[in-house]
All heavy atoms as a GROMACS GRO file, in nm:
protein
  609
    1MET      N    1   4.721   6.084   6.547
    1MET     CA    2   4.748   6.220   6.490
    1MET      C    3   4.800   6.315   6.615
    1MET      O    4   4.743   6.309   6.716
    1MET     CB    5   4.628   6.271   6.427
    1MET     CG    6   4.643   6.387   6.357
    1MET     SD    7   4.504   6.426   6.244
    1MET     CE    8   4.585   6.495   6.121
    2ALA      N    9   4.899   6.396   6.576
    2ALA     CA   10   4.950   6.485   6.674
    2ALA      C   11   4.857   6.598   6.708
    2ALA      O   12   4.773   6.650   6.626
    2ALA     CB   13   5.075   6.543   6.623
    3LYS      N   14   4.854   6.630   6.835
    3LYS     CA   15   4.771   6.751   6.889
    3LYS      C   16   4.814   6.871   6.812
    3LYS      O   17   4.932   6.898   6.802
    3LYS     CB   18   4.766   6.757   7.028
    3LYS     CG   19   4.681   6.661   7.106
    3LYS     CD   20   4.666   6.696   7.242
    3LYS     CE   21   4.570   6.601   7.304
    3LYS     NZ   22   4.542   6.641   7.445
    4GLY      N   23   4.721   6.961   6.783
    4GLY     CA   24   4.747   7.096   6.728
    4GLY      C   25   4.835   7.085   6.610
    4GLY      O   26   4.911   7.174   6.580
    5ILE      N   27   4.795   7.013   6.508
    5ILE     CA   28   4.875   7.014   6.382
    5ILE      C   29   4.843   7.132   6.312
    5ILE      O   30   4.721   7.190   6.296
    5ILE     CB   31   4.829   6.886   6.305
    5ILE    CG1   32   4.931   6.872   6.173
    5ILE    CG2   33   4.682   6.882   6.252
    5ILE    CD1   34   4.921   6.732   6.122
    6SER      N   35   4.945   7.193   6.255
    6SER     CA   36   4.923   7.335   6.184
    6SER      C   37   4.911   7.301   6.033
    6SER      O   38   4.964   7.201   5.975
    6SER     CB   39   5.041   7.419   6.223
    6SER     OG   40   5.154   7.365   6.159
    7THR      N   41   4.879   7.409   5.968
    7THR     CA   42   4.875   7.405   5.811
    7THR      C   43   5.005   7.401   5.758
    7THR      O   44   5.028   7.338   5.656
    7THR     CB   45   4.796   7.514   5.759
    7THR    OG1   46   4.840   7.642   5.817
    7THR    CG2   47   4.634   7.515   5.792
    8ALA      N   48   5.095   7.467   5.818
    8ALA     CA   49   5.246   7.461   5.778
    8ALA      C   50   5.304   7.309   5.777
    8ALA      O   51   5.356   7.275   5.675
    8ALA     CB   52   5.336   7.547   5.865
    9GLU      N   53   5.264   7.235   5.883
    9GLU     CA   54   5.295   7.101   5.888
    9GLU      C   55   5.224   7.009   5.775
    9GLU      O   56   5.293   6.932   5.708
    9GLU     CB   57   5.278   7.039   6.026
    9GLU     CG   58   5.350   7.096   6.133
    9GLU     CD   59   5.296   7.055   6.275
    9GLU    OE1   60   5.236   6.944   6.272
    9GLU    OE2   61   5.339   7.106   6.370
   10LEU      N   62   5.103   7.045   5.759
   10LEU     CA   63   5.022   6.972   5.659
   10LEU      C   64   5.076   7.003   5.510
   10LEU      O   65   5.081   6.924   5.427
   10LEU     CB   66   4.877   6.998   5.663
   10LEU     CG   67   4.805   6.939   5.798
   10LEU    CD1   68   4.669   6.992   5.796
   10LEU    CD2   69   4.813   6.801   5.787
   11ASP      N   70   5.121   7.126   5.497
   11ASP     CA   71   5.178   7.165   5.358
   11ASP      C   72   5.302   7.087   5.315
   11ASP      O   73   5.317   7.071   5.208
   11ASP     CB   74   5.213   7.314   5.369
   11ASP     CG   75   5.113   7.409   5.312
   11ASP    OD1   76   5.015   7.355   5.251
   11ASP    OD2   77   5.114   7.527   5.336
   12LYS      N   78   5.369   7.041   5.419
   12LYS     CA   79   5.496   6.975   5.390
   12LYS      C   80   5.476   6.821   5.352
   12LYS      O   81   5.560   6.758   5.293
   12LYS     CB   82   5.602   6.968   5.509
   12LYS     CG   83   5.644   7.105   5.542
   12LYS     CD   84   5.711   7.101   5.668
   12LYS     CE   85   5.762   7.238   5.711
   12LYS     NZ   86   5.816   7.246   5.841
   13LEU      N   87   5.348   6.774   5.357
   13LEU     CA   88   5.310   6.638   5.336
   13LEU      C   89   5.273   6.625   5.185
   13LEU      O   90   5.207   6.710   5.119
   13LEU     CB   91   5.194   6.590   5.428
   13LEU     CG   92   5.214   6.596   5.564
   13LEU    CD1   93   5.097   6.558   5.640
   13LEU    CD2   94   5.333   6.510   5.617
   14THR      N   95   5.316   6.505   5.124
   14THR     CA   96   5.262   6.478   4.992
   14THR      C   97   5.113   6.433   5.009
   14THR      O   98   5.053   6.420   5.113
   14THR     CB   99   5.347   6.360   4.940
   14THR    OG1  100   5.321   6.242   5.018
   14THR    CG2  101   5.488   6.381   4.940
   15ASP      N  102   5.064   6.417   4.881
   15ASP     CA  103   4.916   6.394   4.867
   15ASP      C  104   4.890   6.267   4.940
   15ASP      O  105   4.780   6.250   5.009
   15ASP     CB  106   4.869   6.386   4.722
   15ASP     CG  107   4.868   6.533   4.662
   15ASP    OD1  108   4.855   6.627   4.755
   15ASP    OD2  109   4.873   6.545   4.545
   16ALA      N  110   4.967   6.162   4.917
   16ALA     CA  111   4.957   6.030   4.980
   16ALA      C  112   4.955   6.038   5.132
   16ALA      O  113   4.872   5.978   5.201
   16ALA     CB  114   5.061   5.921   4.924
   17GLU      N  115   5.056   6.107   5.181
   17GLU     CA  116   5.067   6.132   5.326
   17GLU      C  117   4.945   6.201   5.385
   17GLU      O  118   4.898   6.172   5.494
   17GLU     CB  119   5.195   6.194   5.361
   17GLU     CG  120   5.327   6.115   5.336
   17GLU     CD  121   5.448   6.208   5.347
   17GLU    OE1  122   5.443   6.325   5.331
   17GLU    OE2  123   5.552   6.142   5.381
   18LEU      N  124   4.904   6.306   5.308
   18LEU     CA  125   4.780   6.378   5.345
   18LEU      C  126   4.658   6.278   5.362
   18LEU      O  127   4.580   6.295   5.462
   18LEU     CB  128   4.761   6.490   5.256
   18LEU     CG  129   4.691   6.614   5.304
   18LEU    CD1  130   4.752   6.679   5.410
   18LEU    CD2  131   4.665   6.712   5.194
   19GLY      N  132   4.643   6.191   5.264
   19GLY     CA  133   4.539   6.098   5.259
   19GLY      C  134   4.543   6.014   5.375
   19GLY      O  135   4.452   5.968   5.443
   20GLU      N  136   4.668   5.967   5.421
   20GLU     CA  137   4.685   5.886   5.535
   20GLU      C  138   4.651   5.958   5.662
   20GLU      O  139   4.590   5.892   5.751
   20GLU     CB  140   4.832   5.830   5.543
   20GLU     CG  141   4.862   5.736   5.643
   20GLU     CD  142   4.781   5.609   5.635
   20GLU    OE1  143   4.752   5.557   5.520
   20GLU    OE2  144   4.761   5.539   5.752
   21ARG      N  145   4.680   6.078   5.674
   21ARG     CA  146   4.654   6.158   5.791
   21ARG      C  147   4.501   6.168   5.799
   21ARG      O  148   4.444   6.169   5.910
   21ARG     CB  149   4.710   6.293   5.781
   21ARG     CG  150   4.862   6.295   5.814
   21ARG     CD  151   4.897   6.298   5.951
   21ARG     NE  152   5.040   6.300   5.986
   21ARG     CZ  153   5.096   6.403   6.044
   21ARG    NH1  154   5.032   6.506   6.065
   21ARG    NH2  155   5.216   6.389   6.056
   22LEU      N  156   4.444   6.189   5.690
   22LEU     CA  157   4.289   6.208   5.686
   22LEU      C  158   4.230   6.072   5.742
   22LEU      O  159   4.133   6.069   5.822
   22LEU     CB  160   4.240   6.241   5.547
   22LEU     CG  161   4.095   6.251   5.525
   22LEU    CD1  162   4.035   6.369   5.620
   22LEU    CD2  163   4.063   6.270   5.377
   23LYS      N  164   4.291   5.969   5.689
   23LYS     CA  165   4.220   5.827   5.726
   23LYS      C  166   4.248   5.808   5.885
   23LYS      O  167   4.160   5.765   5.950
   23LYS     CB  168   4.291   5.721   5.656
   23LYS     CG  169   4.246   5.577   5.684
   23LYS     CD  170   4.339   5.482   5.610
   23LYS     CE  171   4.303   5.348   5.662
   23LYS     NZ  172   4.396   5.237   5.620
   24GLU      N  173   4.353   5.841   5.940
   24GLU     CA  174   4.388   5.822   6.071
   24GLU      C  175   4.298   5.918   6.153
   24GLU      O  176   4.243   5.886   6.264
   24GLU     CB  177   4.531   5.871   6.112
   24GLU     CG  178   4.634   5.766   6.048
   24GLU     CD  179   4.771   5.823   6.065
   24GLU    OE1  180   4.793   5.936   6.128
   24GLU    OE2  181   4.866   5.751   6.023
   25ALA      N  182   4.277   6.034   6.124
   25ALA     CA  183   4.193   6.133   6.192
   25ALA      C  184   4.054   6.097   6.184
   25ALA      O  185   3.971   6.104   6.288
   25ALA     CB  186   4.195   6.272   6.124
   26LYS      N  187   4.002   6.045   6.086
   26LYS     CA  188   3.852   5.992   6.071
   26LYS      C  189   3.848   5.872   6.159
   26LYS      O  190   3.739   5.860   6.233
   26LYS     CB  191   3.825   5.959   5.934
   26LYS     CG  192   3.795   6.071   5.850
   26LYS     CD  193   3.744   6.032   5.715
   26LYS     CE  194   3.683   6.152   5.635
   26LYS     NZ  195   3.617   6.098   5.511
   27GLU      N  196   3.943   5.776   6.176
   27GLU     CA  197   3.929   5.666   6.264
   27GLU      C  198   3.935   5.719   6.415
   27GLU      O  199   3.859   5.672   6.498
   27GLU     CB  200   4.052   5.575   6.235
   27GLU     CG  201   4.044   5.496   6.116
   27GLU     CD  202   4.167   5.417   6.096
   27GLU    OE1  203   4.254   5.413   6.166
   27GLU    OE2  204   4.166   5.340   5.987
   28GLU      N  205   4.011   5.822   6.432
   28GLU     CA  206   4.025   5.878   6.572
   28GLU      C  207   3.889   5.936   6.611
   28GLU      O  208   3.835   5.918   6.732
   28GLU     CB  209   4.141   5.969   6.588
   28GLU     CG  210   4.149   6.022   6.734
   28GLU     CD  211   4.245   6.126   6.746
   28GLU    OE1  212   4.336   6.152   6.639
   28GLU    OE2  213   4.275   6.172   6.850
   29LEU      N  214   3.832   6.007   6.513
   29LEU     CA  215   3.701   6.080   6.541
   29LEU      C  216   3.593   5.973   6.574
   29LEU      O  217   3.506   5.993   6.655
   29LEU     CB  218   3.659   6.163   6.424
   29LEU     CG  219   3.530   6.239   6.427
   29LEU    CD1  220   3.536   6.336   6.556
   29LEU    CD2  221   3.500   6.319   6.307
   30PHE      N  222   3.596   5.864   6.495
   30PHE     CA  223   3.501   5.758   6.510
   30PHE      C  224   3.509   5.691   6.656
   30PHE      O  225   3.418   5.681   6.728
   30PHE     CB  226   3.521   5.645   6.410
   30PHE     CG  227   3.425   5.527   6.433
   30PHE    CD1  228   3.289   5.527   6.400
   30PHE    CD2  229   3.483   5.412   6.504
   30PHE    CE1  230   3.210   5.423   6.417
   30PHE    CE2  231   3.394   5.296   6.524
   30PHE     CZ  232   3.263   5.305   6.490
   31ASN      N  233   3.622   5.671   6.694
   31ASN     CA  234   3.665   5.612   6.830
   31ASN      C  235   3.623   5.718   6.941
   31ASN      O  236   3.565   5.673   7.038
   31ASN     CB  237   3.810   5.576   6.842
   31ASN     CG  238   3.839   5.456   6.751
   31ASN    OD1  239   3.761   5.376   6.726
   31ASN    ND2  240   3.962   5.449   6.709
   32LEU      N  241   3.641   5.847   6.922
   32LEU     CA  242   3.611   5.941   7.018
   32LEU      C  243   3.460   5.958   7.028
   32LEU      O  244   3.400   5.968   7.131
   32LEU     CB  245   3.669   6.082   6.983
   32LEU     CG  246   3.820   6.097   6.994
   32LEU    CD1  247   3.859   6.224   6.936
   32LEU    CD2  248   3.853   6.090   7.143
   33ARG      N  249   3.385   5.946   6.915
   33ARG     CA  250   3.238   5.955   6.919
   33ARG      C  251   3.187   5.829   6.979
   33ARG      O  252   3.093   5.852   7.078
   33ARG     CB  253   3.178   5.966   6.778
   33ARG     CG  254   3.198   6.101   6.719
   33ARG     CD  255   3.133   6.101   6.579
   33ARG     NE  256   3.146   6.234   6.517
   33ARG     CZ  257   3.136   6.259   6.394
   33ARG    NH1  258   3.118   6.160   6.302
   33ARG    NH2  259   3.140   6.385   6.335
   34PHE      N  260   3.244   5.718   6.962
   34PHE     CA  261   3.195   5.597   7.023
   34PHE      C  262   3.219   5.612   7.174
   34PHE      O  263   3.132   5.570   7.254
   34PHE     CB  264   3.280   5.481   6.971
   34PHE     CG  265   3.219   5.341   7.021
   34PHE    CD1  266   3.109   5.285   6.962
   34PHE    CD2  267   3.284   5.280   7.116
   34PHE    CE1  268   3.066   5.161   7.010
   34PHE    CE2  269   3.250   5.153   7.170
   34PHE     CZ  270   3.126   5.097   7.119
   35SER      N  271   3.339   5.662   7.223
   35SER     CA  272   3.366   5.688   7.364
   35SER      C  273   3.264   5.777   7.433
   35SER      O  274   3.224   5.757   7.547
   35SER     CB  275   3.504   5.728   7.379
   35SER     OG  276   3.603   5.637   7.343
   36ALA      N  277   3.236   5.885   7.350
   36ALA     CA  278   3.135   5.982   7.413
   36ALA      C  279   3.009   5.918   7.429
   36ALA      O  280   2.946   5.952   7.537
   36ALA     CB  281   3.130   6.110   7.312
   37VAL      N  282   2.954   5.842   7.342
   37VAL     CA  283   2.839   5.767   7.356
   37VAL      C  284   2.823   5.676   7.475
   37VAL      O  285   2.719   5.672   7.547
   37VAL     CB  286   2.779   5.700   7.222
   37VAL    CG1  287   2.658   5.627   7.246
   37VAL    CG2  288   2.764   5.805   7.121
   38THR      N  289   2.935   5.609   7.501
   38THR     CA  290   2.942   5.512   7.606
   38THR      C  291   2.994   5.584   7.731
   38THR      O  292   3.012   5.515   7.834
   38THR     CB  293   3.035   5.398   7.570
   38THR    OG1  294   3.166   5.438   7.532
   38THR    CG2  295   2.970   5.318   7.451
   39HIS      N  296   2.990   5.700   7.734
   39HIS     CA  297   3.043   5.786   7.849
   39HIS      C  298   3.168   5.754   7.900
   39HIS      O  299   3.194   5.747   8.023
   39HIS     CB  300   2.934   5.762   7.972
   39HIS     CG  301   2.795   5.806   7.924
   39HIS    ND1  302   2.758   5.930   7.886
   39HIS    CD2  303   2.677   5.734   7.904
   39HIS    CE1  304   2.630   5.942   7.858
   39HIS    NE2  305   2.584   5.817   7.860
   40ARG      N  306   3.266   5.719   7.818
   40ARG     CA  307   3.398   5.692   7.860
   40ARG      C  308   3.500   5.801   7.812
   40ARG      O  309   3.618   5.780   7.828
   40ARG     CB  310   3.453   5.554   7.807
   40ARG     CG  311   3.372   5.434   7.866
   40ARG     CD  312   3.432   5.306   7.816
   40ARG     NE  313   3.415   5.298   7.676
   40ARG     CZ  314   3.490   5.246   7.590
   40ARG    NH1  315   3.598   5.182   7.632
   40ARG    NH2  316   3.473   5.240   7.463
   41LEU      N  317   3.446   5.911   7.743
   41LEU     CA  318   3.544   6.011   7.704
   41LEU      C  319   3.586   6.102   7.811
   41LEU      O  320   3.499   6.155   7.874
   41LEU     CB  321   3.457   6.086   7.588
   41LEU     CG  322   3.536   6.200   7.517
   41LEU    CD1  323   3.653   6.134   7.441
   41LEU    CD2  324   3.454   6.275   7.424
   42GLU      N  325   3.719   6.120   7.818
   42GLU     CA  326   3.767   6.198   7.919
   42GLU      C  327   3.782   6.349   7.875
   42GLU      O  328   3.777   6.442   7.951
   42GLU     CB  329   3.906   6.143   7.982
   42GLU     CG  330   3.877   6.017   8.044
   42GLU     CD  331   4.011   5.952   8.087
   42GLU    OE1  332   4.113   6.018   8.071
   42GLU    OE2  333   4.010   5.827   8.129
   43ASP      N  334   3.836   6.367   7.755
   43ASP     CA  335   3.864   6.502   7.704
   43ASP      C  336   3.769   6.534   7.584
   43ASP      O  337   3.792   6.496   7.470
   43ASP     CB  338   4.009   6.489   7.655
   43ASP     CG  339   4.060   6.632   7.608
   43ASP    OD1  340   3.988   6.726   7.629
   43ASP    OD2  341   4.157   6.635   7.540
   44SER      N  342   3.660   6.595   7.613
   44SER     CA  343   3.557   6.621   7.520
   44SER      C  344   3.624   6.734   7.421
   44SER      O  345   3.562   6.739   7.300
   44SER     CB  346   3.429   6.679   7.583
   44SER     OG  347   3.462   6.803   7.651
   45GLY      N  348   3.720   6.815   7.465
   45GLY     CA  349   3.769   6.912   7.363
   45GLY      C  350   3.840   6.851   7.240
   45GLY      O  351   3.867   6.904   7.141
   46ARG      N  352   3.883   6.713   7.264
   46ARG     CA  353   3.957   6.642   7.155
   46ARG      C  354   3.868   6.618   7.038
   46ARG      O  355   3.916   6.628   6.926
   46ARG     CB  356   4.011   6.520   7.221
   46ARG     CG  357   4.098   6.436   7.120
   46ARG     CD  358   4.232   6.500   7.103
   46ARG     NE  359   4.308   6.425   7.008
   46ARG     CZ  360   4.386   6.465   6.918
   46ARG    NH1  361   4.375   6.601   6.895
   46ARG    NH2  362   4.438   6.387   6.830
   47LEU      N  363   3.731   6.615   7.060
   47LEU     CA  364   3.638   6.594   6.952
   47LEU      C  365   3.651   6.710   6.851
   47LEU      O  366   3.660   6.702   6.735
   47LEU     CB  367   3.503   6.576   6.995
   47LEU     CG  368   3.451   6.449   7.038
   47LEU    CD1  369   3.330   6.444   7.115
   47LEU    CD2  370   3.443   6.349   6.922
   48LYS      N  371   3.646   6.825   6.906
   48LYS     CA  372   3.647   6.955   6.830
   48LYS      C  373   3.786   6.964   6.767
   48LYS      O  374   3.787   7.011   6.648
   48LYS     CB  375   3.633   7.080   6.927
   48LYS     CG  376   3.626   7.211   6.868
   48LYS     CD  377   3.591   7.318   6.971
   48LYS     CE  378   3.592   7.457   6.904
   48LYS     NZ  379   3.563   7.559   7.004
   49GLU      N  380   3.877   6.935   6.823
   49GLU     CA  381   4.025   6.951   6.770
   49GLU      C  382   4.040   6.847   6.644
   49GLU      O  383   4.092   6.892   6.536
   49GLU     CB  384   4.134   6.910   6.884
   49GLU     CG  385   4.270   6.941   6.832
   49GLU     CD  386   4.361   6.906   6.945
   49GLU    OE1  387   4.318   6.922   7.067
   49GLU    OE2  388   4.475   6.879   6.926
   50VAL      N  389   3.991   6.726   6.668
   50VAL     CA  390   4.002   6.623   6.550
   50VAL      C  391   3.912   6.680   6.436
   50VAL      O  392   3.964   6.669   6.325
   50VAL     CB  393   3.961   6.489   6.595
   50VAL    CG1  394   3.962   6.390   6.484
   50VAL    CG2  395   4.070   6.437   6.715
   51ARG      N  396   3.800   6.725   6.458
   51ARG     CA  397   3.712   6.774   6.357
   51ARG      C  398   3.778   6.891   6.272
   51ARG      O  399   3.769   6.890   6.152
   51ARG     CB  400   3.567   6.818   6.399
   51ARG     CG  401   3.489   6.708   6.428
   51ARG     CD  402   3.327   6.760   6.450
   51ARG     NE  403   3.318   6.876   6.534
   51ARG     CZ  404   3.284   6.868   6.667
   51ARG    NH1  405   3.265   6.745   6.720
   51ARG    NH2  406   3.271   6.986   6.731
   52ARG      N  407   3.839   6.975   6.352
   52ARG     CA  408   3.917   7.082   6.282
   52ARG      C  409   4.040   7.040   6.204
   52ARG      O  410   4.060   7.094   6.098
   52ARG     CB  411   3.956   7.200   6.392
   52ARG     CG  412   3.829   7.273   6.441
   52ARG     CD  413   3.886   7.379   6.531
   52ARG     NE  414   3.760   7.459   6.581
   52ARG     CZ  415   3.773   7.569   6.645
   52ARG    NH1  416   3.895   7.619   6.679
   52ARG    NH2  417   3.667   7.633   6.671
   53ASN      N  418   4.104   6.936   6.260
   53ASN     CA  419   4.215   6.882   6.185
   53ASN      C  420   4.162   6.821   6.049
   53ASN      O  421   4.225   6.838   5.941
   53ASN     CB  422   4.290   6.777   6.270
   53ASN     CG  423   4.379   6.836   6.371
   53ASN    OD1  424   4.420   6.963   6.377
   53ASN    ND2  425   4.394   6.763   6.477
   54ILE      N  426   4.062   6.751   6.048
   54ILE     CA  427   3.996   6.696   5.938
   54ILE      C  428   3.961   6.812   5.835
   54ILE      O  429   3.984   6.796   5.710
   54ILE     CB  430   3.879   6.603   5.965
   54ILE    CG1  431   3.916   6.479   6.040
   54ILE    CG2  432   3.803   6.565   5.833
   54ILE    CD1  433   3.809   6.405   6.103
   55ALA      N  434   3.909   6.908   5.881
   55ALA     CA  435   3.873   7.028   5.794
   55ALA      C  436   3.996   7.090   5.742
   55ALA      O  437   3.989   7.118   5.618
   55ALA     CB  438   3.792   7.130   5.868
   56ARG      N  439   4.114   7.105   5.810
   56ARG     CA  440   4.231   7.147   5.763
   56ARG      C  441   4.276   7.066   5.646
   56ARG      O  442   4.318   7.114   5.543
   56ARG     CB  443   4.333   7.161   5.867
   56ARG     CG  444   4.315   7.283   5.955
   56ARG     CD  445   4.430   7.275   6.059
   56ARG     NE  446   4.409   7.388   6.161
   56ARG     CZ  447   4.375   7.353   6.276
   56ARG    NH1  448   4.365   7.230   6.327
   56ARG    NH2  449   4.337   7.455   6.368
   57ILE      N  450   4.280   6.938   5.669
   57ILE     CA  451   4.326   6.841   5.565
   57ILE      C  452   4.241   6.857   5.433
   57ILE      O  453   4.298   6.867   5.323
   57ILE     CB  454   4.327   6.688   5.622
   57ILE    CG1  455   4.431   6.694   5.729
   57ILE    CG2  456   4.357   6.594   5.505
   57ILE    CD1  457   4.416   6.558   5.815
   58TYR      N  458   4.112   6.860   5.458
   58TYR     CA  459   4.025   6.879   5.339
   58TYR      C  460   4.055   7.010   5.260
   58TYR      O  461   4.048   7.014   5.141
   58TYR     CB  462   3.878   6.857   5.369
   58TYR     CG  463   3.819   6.719   5.386
   58TYR    CD1  464   3.755   6.686   5.491
   58TYR    CD2  465   3.849   6.644   5.276
   58TYR    CE1  466   3.696   6.550   5.499
   58TYR    CE2  467   3.779   6.508   5.291
   58TYR     CZ  468   3.707   6.472   5.399
   58TYR     OH  469   3.661   6.342   5.409
   59THR      N  470   4.076   7.112   5.334
   59THR     CA  471   4.101   7.244   5.280
   59THR      C  472   4.231   7.245   5.211
   59THR      O  473   4.238   7.284   5.075
   59THR     CB  474   4.109   7.354   5.398
   59THR    OG1  475   3.977   7.343   5.451
   59THR    CG2  476   4.130   7.482   5.332
   60ILE      N  477   4.341   7.189   5.252
   60ILE     CA  478   4.458   7.189   5.180
   60ILE      C  479   4.454   7.096   5.063
   60ILE      O  480   4.507   7.132   4.954
   60ILE     CB  481   4.577   7.132   5.286
   60ILE    CG1  482   4.600   7.252   5.382
   60ILE    CG2  483   4.699   7.088   5.204
   60ILE    CD1  484   4.706   7.208   5.489
   61ALA      N  485   4.387   6.978   5.066
   61ALA     CA  486   4.359   6.903   4.951
   61ALA      C  487   4.290   6.967   4.842
   61ALA      O  488   4.322   6.958   4.733
   61ALA     CB  489   4.298   6.763   4.997
   62ARG      N  490   4.189   7.040   4.876
   62ARG     CA  491   4.108   7.112   4.780
   62ARG      C  492   4.185   7.232   4.722
   62ARG      O  493   4.183   7.250   4.593
   62ARG     CB  494   3.986   7.158   4.830
   62ARG     CG  495   3.886   7.248   4.747
   62ARG     CD  496   3.834   7.159   4.641
   62ARG     NE  497   3.740   7.240   4.549
   62ARG     CZ  498   3.726   7.205   4.427
   62ARG    NH1  499   3.783   7.107   4.375
   62ARG    NH2  500   3.631   7.292   4.360
   63GLU      N  501   4.266   7.302   4.810
   63GLU     CA  502   4.341   7.408   4.753
   63GLU      C  503   4.444   7.359   4.649
   63GLU      O  504   4.492   7.429   4.559
   63GLU     CB  505   4.399   7.482   4.859
   63GLU     CG  506   4.311   7.576   4.940
   63GLU     CD  507   4.382   7.649   5.056
   63GLU    OE1  508   4.495   7.606   5.097
   63GLU    OE2  509   4.310   7.728   5.115
   64ARG      N  510   4.495   7.237   4.681
   64ARG     CA  511   4.598   7.175   4.578
   64ARG      C  512   4.530   7.138   4.445
   64ARG      O  513   4.583   7.155   4.346
   64ARG     CB  514   4.665   7.053   4.640
   64ARG     CG  515   4.760   7.088   4.750
   64ARG     CD  516   4.816   6.959   4.804
   64ARG     NE  517   4.915   6.989   4.910
   64ARG     CZ  518   4.979   6.900   4.986
   64ARG    NH1  519   4.950   6.765   4.958
   64ARG    NH2  520   5.062   6.931   5.074
   65GLU      N  521   4.401   7.099   4.448
   65GLU     CA  522   4.326   7.066   4.332
   65GLU      C  523   4.305   7.186   4.236
   65GLU      O  524   4.307   7.190   4.137
   65GLU     CB  525   4.190   7.015   4.366
   65GLU     CG  526   4.186   6.865   4.423
   65GLU     CD  527   4.043   6.820   4.456
   65GLU    OE1  528   3.957   6.877   4.410
   65GLU    OE2  529   4.048   6.725   4.527
   66LEU      N  530   4.282   7.302   4.319
   66LEU     CA  531   4.251   7.426   4.247
   66LEU      C  532   4.374   7.492   4.201
   66LEU      O  533   4.376   7.596   4.134
   66LEU     CB  534   4.168   7.509   4.345
   66LEU     CG  535   4.021   7.458   4.370
   66LEU    CD1  536   3.961   7.567   4.474
   66LEU    CD2  537   3.942   7.443   4.242
   67GLY      N  538   4.495   7.446   4.252
   67GLY     CA  539   4.609   7.508   4.219
   67GLY      C  540   4.666   7.640   4.307
   67GLY      O  541   4.750   7.719   4.282
   68ILE      N  542   4.586   7.646   4.416
   68ILE     CA  543   4.601   7.760   4.506
   68ILE      C  544   4.743   7.728   4.588
   68ILE      O  545   4.831   7.818   4.608
   68ILE     CB  546   4.498   7.784   4.607
   68ILE    CG1  547   4.379   7.820   4.528
   68ILE    CG2  548   4.533   7.891   4.718
   68ILE    CD1  549   4.253   7.838   4.608
   69ARG      N  550   4.753   7.594   4.631
   69ARG     CA  551   4.873   7.551   4.703
   69ARG      C  552   4.938   7.446   4.606
   69ARG      O  553   4.869   7.379   4.534
   69ARG     CB  554   4.841   7.479   4.840
   69ARG     CG  555   4.790   7.570   4.936
   69ARG     CD  556   4.758   7.491   5.064
   69ARG     NE  557   4.695   7.562   5.162
   69ARG     CZ  558   4.743   7.616   5.276
   69ARG    NH1  559   4.863   7.598   5.300
   69ARG    NH2  560   4.677   7.688   5.359
   70THR      N  561   5.059   7.425   4.639
   70THR     CA  562   5.125   7.312   4.558
   70THR      C  563   5.184   7.210   4.653
   70THR      O  564   5.212   7.246   4.772
   70THR     CB  565   5.246   7.377   4.476
   70THR    OG1  566   5.344   7.442   4.570
   70THR    CG2  567   5.196   7.463   4.369
   71ALA      N  568   5.176   7.077   4.612
   71ALA     CA  569   5.229   6.981   4.685
   71ALA      C  570   5.385   6.979   4.675
   71ALA      O  571   5.448   7.031   4.588
   71ALA     CB  572   5.185   6.844   4.642
   72PRO      N  573   5.452   6.931   4.791
   72PRO     CA  574   5.603   6.933   4.785
   72PRO      C  575   5.643   6.836   4.673
   72PRO      O  576   5.582   6.728   4.633
   72PRO     CB  577   5.643   6.871   4.910
   72PRO     CG  578   5.511   6.818   4.974
   72PRO     CD  579   5.405   6.884   4.903
   73THR      N  580   5.757   6.876   4.609
   73THR     CA  581   5.817   6.796   4.499
   73THR      C  582   5.898   6.678   4.559
   73THR      O  583   5.948   6.701   4.666
   73THR     CB  584   5.895   6.876   4.406
   73THR    OG1  585   5.993   6.945   4.481
   73THR    CG2  586   5.795   6.980   4.338
   74ALA      N  587   5.896   6.586   4.479
   74ALA     CA  588   5.984   6.466   4.524
   74ALA      C  589   6.131   6.497   4.511
   74ALA      O  590   6.169   6.541   4.403
   74ALA     CB  591   5.942   6.341   4.442
   75LYS      N  592   6.208   6.470   4.609
   75LYS     CA  593   6.355   6.509   4.592
   75LYS      C  594   6.429   6.397   4.530
   75LYS      O  595   6.401   6.281   4.564
   75LYS     CB  596   6.403   6.533   4.739
   75LYS     CG  597   6.345   6.653   4.815
   75LYS     CD  598   6.410   6.679   4.943
   75LYS     CE  599   6.344   6.797   5.006
   75LYS     NZ  600   6.387   6.812   5.140
   76LYS      N  601   6.501   6.427   4.433
   76LYS     CA  602   6.584   6.328   4.360
   76LYS      C  603   6.729   6.313   4.414
   76LYS      O  604   6.790   6.394   4.466
   76LYS     CB  605   6.580   6.355   4.208
   76LYS     CG  606   6.440   6.357   4.159
   76LYS     CD  607   6.441   6.394   4.018
   76LYS     CE  608   6.303   6.386   3.958
   76LYS     NZ  609   6.289   6.425   3.827
   0.00000   0.00000   0.00000
């Protein structure tokens, strides 16, 4: 997952792409936590950044469920 992903970038993704980004972020967070426990983590700030990215993804997904935001339409 790219560093510093913004909500504008996440808004452009479809629901399936958003789910894939969430999966990738969760895997990265797991690996970062594992590295932190084994004392191999070099950038501890990355943990915070990935957690915030996950929160952004969940927020956008929930806002789409509630109708606050709309998913991009498929281009024909």
